[in-house]
matplotlib code that plots the C-alpha trace (Angstrom):
import matplotlib.pyplot as plt

x = [0.0, 2.8, 4.6, 1.5, 1.3, 5.0, 6.2, 9.1, 10.1, 13.7, 15.2, 15.7, 12.0, 12.5, 9.7, 10.6, 8.1, 8.6, 7.3, 8.0, 4.7, 3.2, 3.5, -0.3, -2.3, -4.6, -8.1, -7.6, -6.4, -4.0, -4.5, -0.8, -0.2, 3.4, 3.3, 2.1, 4.8, 6.4, 4.5, 1.2, 1.9, 2.7, -0.5, -2.6, -1.2, -1.8, -5.4, -6.0, -4.6, -5.7, -2.2, 0.8, 4.6, 7.0, 10.5, 13.8, 14.5, 15.9, 15.1, 15.3, 13.0, 10.3, 10.6, 9.9, 6.9, 5.4, 5.9, 4.3, 1.3, 1.0, 1.0, -1.9, -3.6, -3.0, -1.1, 0.1, 0.8, 4.6, 6.1, 9.8, 11.0, 13.8, 16.3, 14.5, 11.1, 12.5, 13.3, 9.8, 8.3, 8.6, 7.3, 4.2, 3.5, 1.8, -0.4, -3.2, -1.0, 1.0, -1.7, -1.0, 2.7, 5.5, 6.9, 10.1, 9.6, 12.6, 11.6, 10.4, 7.3, 3.9, 0.5, -2.7, -5.9, -4.1, -2.4, 1.4, 2.2, 6.0, 8.7, 9.2, 9.7, 6.3, 4.5, 5.8, 4.9, 1.4, 1.1, 2.5, 0.1, -2.8, -3.9, -2.7, -5.4, -8.4, -6.8, -6.5, -10.2, -11.3, -9.8, -11.1, -7.7, -8.6, -11.9, -12.3]
y = [0.0, 2.5, 1.7, 2.4, 5.9, 6.5, 6.0, 3.9, 3.0, 2.7, 0.7, 3.8, 4.8, 7.4, 7.7, 8.8, 10.4, 10.0, 13.2, 12.1, 12.3, 8.9, 7.6, 7.3, 10.2, 11.6, 13.0, 16.0, 19.1, 21.4, 24.4, 24.3, 24.7, 23.7, 25.7, 28.8, 31.6, 33.0, 36.3, 34.5, 32.4, 35.5, 37.4, 34.3, 34.0, 37.7, 37.3, 34.2, 35.4, 38.4, 38.7, 37.3, 37.8, 37.1, 36.4, 34.7, 31.7, 32.5, 36.2, 37.8, 40.8, 38.2, 36.6, 40.1, 40.7, 37.3, 38.1, 41.5, 40.1, 37.1, 39.4, 41.2, 37.9, 37.3, 34.4, 35.5, 33.2, 33.2, 32.3, 31.7, 32.7, 31.2, 33.6, 33.5, 34.0, 37.0, 38.7, 38.1, 39.9, 43.4, 42.2, 40.7, 44.0, 46.1, 49.1, 47.0, 46.4, 49.5, 52.1, 53.3, 53.4, 51.1, 49.7, 47.7, 45.9, 43.6, 40.7, 40.7, 42.2, 42.1, 42.3, 43.1, 42.8, 42.6, 45.9, 46.1, 47.5, 47.2, 45.8, 45.7, 49.4, 50.1, 47.5, 48.9, 52.4, 51.3, 49.7, 52.8, 55.0, 52.9, 52.0, 48.3, 46.7, 48.5, 47.4, 43.7, 43.9, 45.4, 42.5, 39.9, 38.7, 39.8, 39.8, 42.3]
z = [0.0, 0.9, -2.4, -4.3, -2.8, -3.8, -0.2, 0.9, 4.5, 5.3, 8.3, 10.4, 10.3, 7.7, 5.0, 1.6, -0.7, -4.4, -6.1, -9.7, -11.8, -12.6, -16.1, -16.5, -17.7, -15.0, -15.7, -13.5, -15.0, -13.0, -15.4, -16.4, -20.1, -20.9, -24.1, -22.3, -22.5, -19.3, -19.8, -20.2, -17.1, -15.1, -16.3, -15.6, -12.0, -11.3, -12.4, -10.4, -7.0, -4.9, -3.4, -5.2, -4.8, -7.6, -6.2, -6.7, -4.6, -1.1, -1.3, 2.1, 1.0, 0.0, 3.4, 5.1, 2.7, 3.6, 7.3, 7.1, 5.2, 7.6, 10.6, 9.1, 8.4, 4.7, 3.3, -0.2, -3.2, -3.7, -7.1, -7.3, -10.8, -12.8, -14.5, -17.9, -16.1, -14.2, -17.4, -18.5, -15.6, -17.0, -20.3, -18.7, -16.8, -19.5, -19.0, -17.3, -14.2, -14.0, -14.2, -17.7, -18.0, -18.7, -15.5, -14.6, -11.3, -10.3, -8.0, -5.4, -6.8, -5.0, -6.7, -4.8, -6.8, -10.1, -9.3, -9.1, -5.7, -6.2, -4.0, -0.2, 0.2, -1.6, 0.5, 3.7, 2.7, 1.8, 5.2, 7.2, 5.3, 6.5, 3.0, 3.0, 5.1, 3.3, -0.1, 1.1, 2.3, -1.0, -3.0, -0.6, 0.7, 4.3, 6.2, 9.0]

ax = plt.figure().add_subplot(projection="3d")
ax.plot(x, y, z, "-o")
ax.set_aspect("equal")
plt.show()
């Protein structure tokens, strides 16, 4: 039974989980299109999540963003981008996310309600000005 689930038990009571995908096709769709461009993936993710952070792996500023939002009561979606995806981030941010102008936002970049807030400094400024919580309530990421 454990082997059917991809689990193996070793002699020292350590359980290993095999995360390789099964060779059989599954009937459930994960809404991942392998032919989707990086820009299209980023746009789709922004539209699907009320609060999303795009980051590089092991980014300390992303950790601070997550902690600030968690303190308020919001658990953001965090997407770690590869180098080629990081270069796609500014391309995916057209006028619809930047308020009409071209914007270059290096990771980490936080989006609240499909709007680019910016980086850590912008998120903290929004919080200190008292506008972060109402914005989170407005997009449905926080209930008061």
